[in-house]
N, C-alpha and C positions, 0 to 999 in steps of 0.2 A: 504493499499500499504506499502511495506517495503522499507527501505533504504538499502544501500549496506552493512550495518552491520546486516541485518535481523531484524531490530527493527522498530516499527511504529514511525514516527516523533513525534507524540503527546507524546508518552512515553519518547522519548528523551528529549523533552522540560520539561516534569515534573521532570525528573532526574536532569536537570540543575537547575531548580528552587529550588529543594530540597537541592541541595548542596549549593546554594547561601544562602538559609534561615538558614542552619546549620552554615555556616561560619559567617553570620551576628549575629546569636545568641551568638556565642563565643565572638565576639567583644563586644556585650553588656555586657556579663558577665565580660569580662576583664575590661571594663570601670567602672563597679560597684564594682570592687575589689574582686569578687568571681570567680566562675566558676569551671571548672574541676580541680581535684587535680594535673593534669599535670603542670609542671613548665612553666615559660615564654618561655624557649627555645623550648619546645614541641609545644606550641601554635604558635610560630614563624615558626617552621617547617611546621605545618599544613597550615598556611597562604601561605607559599611559594609553597607548593604542590598544593593548591587550585588555586593559581595564574598560576601555570604551566598548570593545566587542563582547566582553563577558558580563558586564554589570550595568549596562545602560538601562535606566528606568523607563525611558520613553518607548512607546510603540510606534515604529515607523516614523521617528522624528525627522524633521527636515534636515538636510545635509549640513547646512551652515546656520549657526545661531545669529551671528552678527554680520552676515553678508547680505547684499541686496541684489535685485534683478539687474543683470548686466545690460539689458536693453531698456531704453527710455520708455517712459509710460505711454501707453496707447490711449489712455483716458476713455476706454470703452471696454469691450469684452475680449480683447485680443489675448491669445495665449502667449505667454512670454517664454523665451528659452531658459535654459538652466542658468542658475545664478553664477555670477563671477565671484570667485573667492576673495577678490580684493576690492569689492565695490561698496562696502557699507560705510566706509569712513572710520571703522573701528580700528584701533591700534592693534598691531600684530601681537600674537601670543608670545610671551617671553618665557622660555623654559630654561631652568637651571637645575643642575644635578648636585644636590648637597646632601650629605648624610644627616639623618635625623637622630635625635637623642635616644629614642626609645627602641621599639622593636626593630626598626630598620637599621639602626646602628649595630645591633647585635649580629645581623647577617651581612652587613656591608651593603645592603641594597639601597640605591639612591631614592630620594623622594622627588616629586615634581612640584616645583613652586612656580606659580603664575604671577605675573605682574599685576598690580592693583588695577591697572587700566584694562586688563584683558576682559573681554565680555563673552568669550566663547570657550566651551570645553573642547578638549582635543578629540572631537568626534567627526570633524570634517574630513579626516583622512582615515577611512576604515581599514582595519587589519586585513579584511577579505571582503568579497562582495556580499557577504551575508547581510540581510536586512536587519536594522536595529530592532525590529519587532521580535526577533528571536533572542534578544539579549537576555531576557528573563529566563528562557529555557536553558541558555548556556550557563547562567549562574547556578541554576538548580543542578545541572549536570556536574559542574565542578564540585559543588557541595556534596553530591551523592558519592563521589569517589574519595571524599575526605580531603580535598584540596583546600588550601588557604586562599583567600581572596587577594585581589591586588593590594599593593602596599599603600597606595594613595587613594583616598575616597573623594569623589566629586562633591562639591559643596551642595548642601541641601537647599532646594528652592523653598522659599517661604512666602506665603500669601500675606498681603497687607489688608487690614480691615479698615473700613470707613464707617464710623458710628453714625447712626441716625442723628438728625438734629433734634429729635424728640426723645424725651426720657422714656426708657424702657423698651424701645423698639429695636429690632435686630439690625445689625450692620450689613453691609455688602462688601464685595471685594473692590479694592481700589487699584486701578492700573495707572502707574506713573509713566511718564514719557522716557524713552531711551535717550541716553546722552548723545548717541550717534546721530539722532534725527535733527538735532540743532534747535529744537523748540525750547522756549523758556518753560521750566518745570512748573507744573500746577501747584497750588498751595498744598502743603503736606502737613499743616499744623494739626489737622484732625486725624491723621493717619495713626493706626496702631499696628505695630509690627509684631507678628507672631514669632514664637520660638521653635526650636527643633522638635519640641514635643507635640506640635500641632499636627493633626492628621493631614495627609496629602489630599490635594484636590486635582481634578483631571479635566482635560478637554479632549475632544475628538475632532480631527480634521480629516475629512475623507478625500480620496483621490478624484472625486467627481468635480471638484473645482480646483482652479490653479492655486498653488501655494505662494502666497506673497509674504515676504519677510516682514513687512509692516505688521502683519497679523501674527505670524509665528513668534517674532521677537517680543511683542507686547504680551502675549500669553505666557511665554517663558519668564519674562521679567516679572509678570504678575504672580509667579509662583506655581503655575499650573503644569502638570505632567500630561503627556500625551498617551492616549490609549485608543484601542480600536473601538469602532462604533458598537460592536456586538457585546462589549463588556458591560455596558449600561452603568459604568462607574462615573461617567463624565457629568460635569455640571453644565458644560457648554458644548454644543455641536455646531461646527462650522462646515457647511456643506451646501449642496444645492437645495431645491425645494424638497421638503420632507415628504416621502411617500406615505400613504395612509398607514401602513404597518409601523413605520417609525413614529408617526404622530400619535398613534394609539398606545405606543409603549413609553412615551415621555412621562416622566414623573413630575410632581409639583415643583421640585427644586431645580429642574432642568430647563434650559433655554436653547433655542436654535435660531439661526440667523436669517431664516426666510419664512414668510407666510406661504401656506399652500395657495396656489392660484395667482401669485403675483405676476405671472406672465401676462395677465390682463393689463398690466401696467407696462411691461417691458417689450411686448411685441408691437411693432409700429402699426399693424393693421388693427389689433384689438384695442389699443389705447385710443385710436381715432374713432373706432366704433362706439366706445364708451363716452367720449367727449361729444360726438355727434348726437348721441341720444340726449345728453343734457342740453346741448345747443338747441335742439328742436323744442325742448320744453321751456327753456328760459331765455333763449335769444341772445341778445348782445352781451350780457354778463359772461357768457361762456364762449365768447369769441377770443379764445386764448391760444389757438393753434391755427396755422394756415389751412385754407380749404384743401381737402384731400379727397382722393378717390382710391378705393381698393381695386386693383387690377388683377386679372382681366374682368372680374365680376361686374364692375361699374364702368366698363369702357364706354357705353353709350352716354352715360351722364358726363364723363370726361370729355367726350367729343363735343357735346353741347356747350360745355364750359369753354372749350377752346374757341368755338365760334363766337361766343359772347366777348371773348378777350383775345382778339387776333394778334395783338402785339405782346401778349403776356409770356412770362417765363415760368417753367415748371421744373421741379427737381424730382427725379425718380429714385426710389430706394428699395432694395430687397426687404422683405418683411422681417427677417431674423438675422441679418448680417450686421457687422459693426466695423469701426475703424475706416470708414469711407469706402469699403469694398462694394463695387457694383453701382455706385451712385453716379447719376448722369444729370446734367443740366440741359434742358430742351426748351425750344420755343414752340409757340402754338402752331406755327406753320411747319411742323415736322414733316419729313418725307414719308412716303408710303411704307418704305422698308422699316423705318423706326416704329411706325404704328403697328406693323405686323409683329415686330419683336416684343412690343409691350403686351400684345395679345397673347404671346406664348409664355411669358414669365409672370410669376406671382410676385406682386410688390405693391407699393403704395406711391402715388404721385401727388406731390404737394405744390401749391402755388408758391412760387419763389418770391421771397420778400425783396422787392426791388430797391428799397431805400434803407439799407442797414446803417446803423450808426457806425462811423469809421473812427479808427485811431490813427490820426495823421495819414489818412488815405487808405488804410488797411481794414479789411473786414475782420470781425472777431465774433466769437460766441463765448458763453460762460458755462463752465461745469460747476453746478451748485450741488453740494452734498447735503442730503436730507436724511434724517433718521426718524422712523416711525416706531414708537414704543408699543403702541397698540392701536387697533382700529375701533374698538369700543371699550372705553371711551377713546375717541380719536385724539391722540397725543403726538404732535409733530414738532420736531426740532430741526433747525437749519444751522449748518456750520458757519462760523464767522469767517472762515477762509475757504476759498475755492480757486479754480483755475480759469484764467483768461487765455483762450487759445486763439492765436492770431494767424491769419493767412500770410504767406511770405511774398505775395505779389500784390501791388496796389490795385484797388478795386475799380472795375469799370462795368457799367450795365450794358455795354455794347454787345449785340448778338455775335459779333465776330470773336469774342473772348470766351465763348461757352465751353470750349475744349480745355481751357486753362484751369486745371483742378486746384492748383495752389493759389488761385485768385478767388474762386467761388466756394471752395471747401476749407473749413477751418480745422478739420481733423488733424490731430497731431501726427497720426500714422502717415498721412499724406504729405504734410509740410516738412516733416523731419528729413525727407529725401531731397529737399530743395537746397541748392548751394548757398542760398541766402539765409538759411535758417541759423539762428543763434540761440544756444541753450541759455536758460536762466540759472545762474550760479547761486541765487538767493543771497547775494552779497558776500559769498565766501571768498571771492577773489578780489574784493575791494581793498586796496592798500590804504585808502584814506579812512577806513573805519566807518563809513557812512552807512545808514540803514538802507535796506533794499529799496524802499519807496523813494528815498532821497536820491539814491544813485540812479534809479530808473528815470526820475524826472529830469535829472541833469543830462542823462544819456539822450533823452528825447530832444533836448535843446541842441546838443552837440552833434549827434550823429543818428537821429531818427529814433526808432523804438528801442534800440539797445538789445532786446531779446524778444522772441516770438511766443513766449509763454509768460504770463504774469500771474501774480497773486491778486486777490481782491483788494488787499491793502494798497498795492501799486496802482490798481485801477481807480481807487478812491483818490489817491494823490493826483492822478491825471485829471479826474473830474474836477477837483478843486482848482487845479491849474487852469482849466478851461472855463471855470465858473459854472459848471453843470451841477445839478442837484443829485448827488449819489444816493442819499437816503430815500428820496422819492422813487428813484429807479429801482432800488432794492425792495421797497414796499410793493411795487408792481410784481416783482419776482415772487415774493411771498404769497401774494394773491393767486398767482398762477399755480403755485405748488399746492395750496390748500384746495382749490377747485379741482385740480387733477386728482388728488387723493380721494376727495368726496365722490368723484365720478366713478372710481373703480372699487369703492368700498363694498357695494352690493355683490358684484361677482366674486370678490375675494371671500366675502362672508359665506356665499354659497359653497365655494370650494372647501372652506373650513368645516362646515357642518356635514358636507358630503363625505369628507375624509374620515370623520368620526362616526359616520352612519347615523346621524341625528339631524336630518335635513330640516326638520320642523323647528329646531331649537335655535338656529342662527348662531350668533356669537355665544349664546349660553351653552352650546354643546360642550361636553366634557369627555375627555378620553377615559377609558377604563383604568388606566394607570395614574390618572390625575392631571392630564394636560388641560389647560384652560386657555382663554383668550390672551393671557399674559405670558404664555409659553414661547411666543415668537416675537421677534423684532426684525427690522430690516433697514438696510442702508441703501440709499438710492443715489444715482447720479443724474440730476436733471440737466439737460442741455437746453439753454435758453439763448435766444437771439434778441437783441435790442435794436429797434429801428430808430430813425432820426427824430421821431416824435417821442422818444423815451418809452415806447410801449414794449412790453415783454411778450415774446412769442415762444411757446413751447415747441421744441423741435422733436425731442424724444426723451425717453427715460431709460436709463441703464439700471437694471435690478441687480447686476453683478458688476459694479463699476471697477475699473482697473485700480489696483492699489500698489502697482509696482513703483519703484523709486529710482528712476533713471537719472534724476538730477537732484541736487540739494533741495530745491524748491518742492519737488514732489515728495521727497522723503519727509521733510518737515511737516507738510500739510497732512499727508496721508497717515503717517505714524501717529500723529497727535489725534487725528480723527478716530482711528481705531481705539486708542486708549480711552478717549472721551466717551465713545459709544458703549464700550464694554462696562465702563463705570456707571454710565447713565442707566442701562437696562437693569442693573441691580442683581448680580449673581450672589446668592446668599450662601454663606458657609454653614456647615452643620451646627446646630445649637450647642453641641458639646464643646465646640471651639470658642464661640463668642461668649457664652455664659460665664466661663471661668477666666477669660482673658483680661477683662477689665471690669472693675466694680461699677463703673458708670454705665455699663451695658447689661448689667444683670437685670433679671426680671423685677420690675418695680410694682408698686401698688397693686391692689386686687381689683382692677377695673376690667370690664369686658373687652374693651378695645386693646388694652395692653396684653392681657392674657392670651387673647386670640392670636395676636401677632407674634408674641414670644414663642408660641408653639409652631411657628412657621406658616400660619394661615395668613391670607391677605384679603384684599377687598373682594376678589373674585369668590372666595369661599363664603364670605358673608352674603354676597348678592345671590349666590347659587342656593343659599338656604331659603330664599324667599320665592314665592310663586310669581309667574308672569303677571297675574292679575294684581298682586300686591305692589309690584314695581310700577305698573301703569297707574295705579291709584296714587302712589306717592309722587310720581312725576307730575301728574295732573294737579296735585295739591301745591307743589312748588310753583307751577306756572300760574296759579291763581293768585299768588301773593303780589301785592302792589309794588314791592321793592325787592331786589335781590337779597338785601340784608334780612328781610322778614323770612325769606325762604331758607336762608342759612340757619336762622334760629329754630327751624323745624327739623334740622338734620339729626339723624340718630346714628347708631353704630356703623351701619353699612356706608352711609354717606361720609362719615368722618374717616373711615378707612380709605375711601377714594381720595379724599382731600389730603390726608397725611402722606399717602404714597406719592401723590402728585407733587406736593411741596418738597418732599425729600429728593425727588428726581431733579427739581429745579435747583436745589442746593448742591448738587454734585454733577452738573451738566458740563463743566469745563468750558470749552470754546463753542458749545452748542447753545442755541437760543430757542426757547419755546415760541412757536408762532401760532399754535393752536392747542388748547383753547386759550383765549385772552379775553380781556374786558370788552373787546370789539367783535367777538365771535358771533354776536346776534345777526350780523349781516349775512352769515352763511347758513342760517337756520332754514330758509326756504329751499335751499338746495339739498337738504338732508332728507326730504320727504317727511317721515315721522321721526322726530328727534328722539333718540334713545334715552332711557333713564340715566345712564352713566354720563352721557354728554350734557344733559340738563343739569345734573349735580355740579359738574366742574364748571360749566358756564356760569351758573348762579354764583358759585364761589368766586370766580375771577371778577365778575361784575360787582360783587360786594366789596372787593378790595384785595382778594387773593391772599398771598402770604403776608401782606402788610398787616392783616388783622391779628396775626400772632404777636406782633410787636407793639400794638396799640393798647393802651390801658383801657380805653372805652370799649374795646371789643370783649371785655370780660362778660358783658351782658349777653353776648352772642355765643361765646364758647362755653359749653357745659363744663362743670368742674372736673368731670371724669376724663376729659380729653387731655392727653399728655401735654405737658408744657414743652415749649421749644427752649432748649437749653444751650443751643449753639446757633450763631447767626452768621458764621463765616462760610463762604462758598468755596468749592473746590472743583 
C-alpha cells in the first residue's frame, strides 16, 4: 500500500532511521574530535537541517518564512511563480557554531545560534525532498527507535492576546505587522503576550489558493502553526470558497476567509446581473457601473445600443479572467468579423468611460481593499490604503489608439511590460529622507509621475496639489462599495442556507457542528475608475485579490492589510488560555451578558435562541420609537451582545475604517428590501451616538447597569 507520496510506509521508516543513524554518527565523530573535514559551522548547519526535517511542527509549511514573491503584484487573481529566496527584505540568517555549556558541551556537538534580526528558521533548504507535512511522522519514528532529538530546538511560537475593551469579555488574537513590511507598528499597549505554557493554536492553508507570504508571515508571527484541513484543529482556514461539507463541519470557534457564493460578486457577468436588477428597481441611485451586456446572450440588445451611440467606445472582457487577459477596446462601428467573434465567446461588454480623470495626462484606476465581517448584520470596513494603478502611455480618446493596451488599460500585469514603467520604491531609495507622498509630489514637478503605481496617500497629496477634493471623491467610492454589497447580499444568503441544507432559514441557518453567520469573513479588491466629474464607477470586484509583494509599496500595504483583517475578525483563543493569563480578563460579575460571552457564546447564539416571530416583533418595536436613543433604551441581552461585539471590532480595526453601519446608514434602508433585525439594532445604535455613548456620563440612563463597563479607550 502506498502513501500519498507514492512510497511504501516501510521504506519511509527506513529512510528516517537512516538519516537518524547518519546524524548520530556525526555526533560521535564530533565528540571524538575527528569526523568529516567539514568545519564546525558545516556540521552545525547539517544538524539544523536535520532538525528541520525531523521535528518541524508545521504541516506542509510554506518554503520560506520571510521571503516574498519574486514577481511584482498583479493586483488581480494572477498566479505568481515560486518565491525568490532573497526578496523579502529580511536580513540573512547568521549561523555560528559555538559549544554550549550543558548537554552539548559534554558531547562536543555544536549549537546553532541565530542573529537577533533573523526572522526565519532554517527550513528553507530541506534535507531531502520530503514534504514538511511528514515531519511529525519522522519525529515519532526517531523516538520509536530510542533516538535522541536534535541538539537545538526551534523557538516556540507564541500567540498574542488582545483584551476586550469591556470588562469580563474574552480576548482575541492580535496580529502585529512584520518588521520587513516597513509599516509603522500598530499600538501594542493593550497586547498581552502568552508564555510557553500556552496551548498551541493552528491555521490551515490549502493548496486551492496561491500562497502569499503576506499571509503566511503574518500567521506565523501571530503564533499560529500550520496543519492540514482534515485535522479540524485549526482556528482559521485560508482557502477558496468552502464547500458544503467543510461549512457543515466548522465549529463555533473556527473562521474561514470566504463566504459561500461570493462568486456572485466576483464574476463580471453575475455582478452586472445583480446590479442591473437593483438599477431596474431604483433607477439613478444604482447607476454605479457602466452599461453592460452579457454576450452572446444579449447580443441583440448590444447591437441596438451601438446604433443609438454610433461614435461610442466599448470594452470587452472575459467573464472569469483577470490581469487584463483577453480585454479589447472596440468602437460601435466594428467590422463584421469582430461581431462574429463576440458571438462565439462568452464575456461581458461595457460602455467605455470616455472622460476618465487623468494624472498629468495618464489614465488611472484604484484598487480599494474592503473587508466584510458579516452580511447580517452587514458590517463593512474599507482600508485606509490602496493602490493607484496608472497607464504608462498618455491618454487619448482617438479611435486610432484603441490597439494601445498601455494607454487604455491600467492593469499592472499589462503596464509592467512597458519600457516606460517605473516601480514605486515606497521611499526606500530616497536619500533625502522625505516621505513617499512628498517625494512623489516633487517627482511630478521635476520629471512627471515618478512611478506608475501609487498609494492612496500619494494620490491625496496630488489632489491637494491640484486643489481637488479627495474626501468627496473617496465618499463616492464608499457609496459604490456599500451599494454593490447590498446588491449581492440576497444571492450570497441563498448560497449560505443552501450549503447548510436550511434554505428557509436564511442567515439564521446553523451548521450541525456550530457554524453561524459569523463563521466567515472576506477580503475584496474593488476596482474603481474616477471620471473628470469626480464620479466613481465600479469596474469589477476581485474576491481573491492578489497579495503578492513585488515592491516595497505592495509589501507594506498588503502585509498590514492582512494583519488588520485577521485582528478585526476576532479569532478567539480557548478559554483555558485567557482565563488564567490575566486577572483583568477573568470572568467578572454574574450578569447574563458577561457569563454568556465568557463561555464562548456570542451575539449569534443569543439571537438563535429567539424565534423569527420574536425578532420581527422586537425590530418593529425599535422602528416605532421616535428617536434612536429611545430604541437603545429598549435593548436587552441579544441587542447588547451585537453592540458590544461591534464596538470591540471598531477598537481593534487598525488601518480599516467602518463604512457600514454608520449614523448615515438610513439612506441605504430602501435598498435592503426588508431591513433585518440585526441591521436595525446596529443602525439605531450608531444613530444614537454609537461608541461615544460608552464615554458619556449622561448615557448612564440608557445603558443598563448589567452591561459591562468599557475599561479601555485606546484603539489598536
